[in-house]
Each structure stands twice: as C-alpha cells, then as structure tokens.
C-alpha positions in Angstrom: 55.0 64.8 111.4 53.5 68.1 112.6 55.1 67.9 116.0 58.6 66.9 114.6 58.5 69.6 111.9 57.5 72.2 114.5 60.4 71.2 116.7 62.8 71.4 113.8 61.6 74.7 112.6 61.3 76.4 116.1 64.2 75.1 118.0 67.3 77.3 118.2 69.0 77.4 121.6 66.1 75.6 123.2 63.7 72.9 122.0 60.4 74.5 121.2 57.1 74.0 119.3 55.5 76.9 117.5 52.8 78.5 119.6 50.0 77.0 117.6 51.4 73.5 117.8 52.1 73.9 121.5 48.5 74.9 122.2 47.2 71.9 120.2 49.7 69.6 121.9 48.7 70.9 125.4 45.0 70.4 124.5 45.7 66.8 123.3 47.8 66.1 126.4 45.0 67.4 128.7 42.4 65.3 126.9 44.4 62.1 126.9 45.1 62.4 130.7 41.5 63.3 131.6 39.8 60.7 129.4 42.3 57.8 129.2 45.5 57.8 131.3 43.9 58.5 134.7 40.3 57.7 134.0 39.1 55.2 136.6 37.2 53.1 134.1 40.4 52.8 131.9 42.6 52.2 134.9 40.4 49.4 136.0 41.2 47.6 132.7 45.0 48.2 132.9 45.8 45.1 134.9 44.0 42.9 132.4 45.9 44.5 129.5 49.2 43.9 131.3 48.3 40.3 131.9 47.3 39.8 128.3 50.6 41.2 127.0 52.7 39.1 129.5 50.9 35.9 128.5 51.4 36.6 124.8 55.1 37.3 125.4 55.5 34.1 127.4 53.7 32.1 124.8 55.8 33.4 121.9 59.1 33.1 123.8 58.2 29.4 124.5 56.8 28.8 121.0 58.9 30.9 118.6 57.8 28.6 115.8 54.4 30.3 116.1 55.8 33.7 115.3 55.3 34.9 111.7 58.3 34.2 109.5 59.7 37.8 109.7 59.8 37.6 113.5 61.3 34.1 113.4 64.2 35.6 111.5 64.6 38.3 114.1 64.6 35.7 116.8 67.6 34.0 115.1 69.6 37.2 114.9 68.5 39.1 118.0 66.8 36.5 120.3 63.3 35.2 120.7 62.6 37.8 123.5 63.3 40.7 121.1 61.3 39.0 118.3 58.3 38.5 120.6 58.4 42.1 121.8 58.6 43.4 118.3 55.7 41.2 117.2 53.5 42.1 120.1 54.3 45.8 120.0 53.0 45.9 116.4 49.7 44.4 117.3 46.6 46.6 117.5 44.6 46.2 120.7 41.9 44.3 118.8 44.4 41.9 117.3 46.2 41.3 120.6 42.9 40.5 122.2 42.0 38.2 119.3 45.4 36.3 119.6 45.0 36.0 123.3 41.5 34.6 122.9 42.7 32.2 120.2 45.6 30.9 122.3 44.2 30.9 125.9 40.4 30.8 125.9 38.9 27.3 125.4 37.1 26.8 122.1 33.7 25.2 122.3 32.4 23.0 119.5 29.1 21.9 118.4 28.2 18.3 117.6 
C-alpha cells in the first residue's frame, strides 16, 4: 500500500516515489538481491523449487478432480491449466512442499 500510495501522490509527468519511500525501496531492493536473489545458497535450491512447481502443475492438470472446489470451477470456465496455476500460485512455500511430499514421496507405514 505504501509503494502504491507514494506513486499516486508523487507522480505528475513522471512516475515517482517520495524520497523517503524511494530510499526504503532501494534498501529493500539491495537487501533482497544480496541475500536472496543472487545468493549462491538460495540459487542452489532454485532448480529444486522449479521442479516442485512443475510436478505440482502436471499433477493437477492430469488430476483436476484433486483441485479444491473453487479451482475446479475455474477449470470448467477457464481451463485446467489456468486453475492449476491459480491454485499453485496461492500456495505458501511450506504448503507447496507439503503437497509435493504428500503426492510424490513414498509414505512408509509401521506394522
């Protein structure tokens, strides 16, 4: 909200943030790039995350009946690919990992 409101309030002939918001945005931008986006440890996990999302997408496209009801309705109106994308895009990282584990990692049982 702060970014959008700053743009609305400070844009005339050009799109601008207020100076205070611009400084905060630049600090956040620098932090995100230095600690997440190009961090070697994070980049090393990127391929795994891509695979996880692809597998979930393929699964829900092949099994639209496993989508929650809301997304099944979307699949009828807009296609199963759109519904699967919408469902997966709304997942937290933790939930996506949990669904992947539930669907693709063998479950062991005890006698």
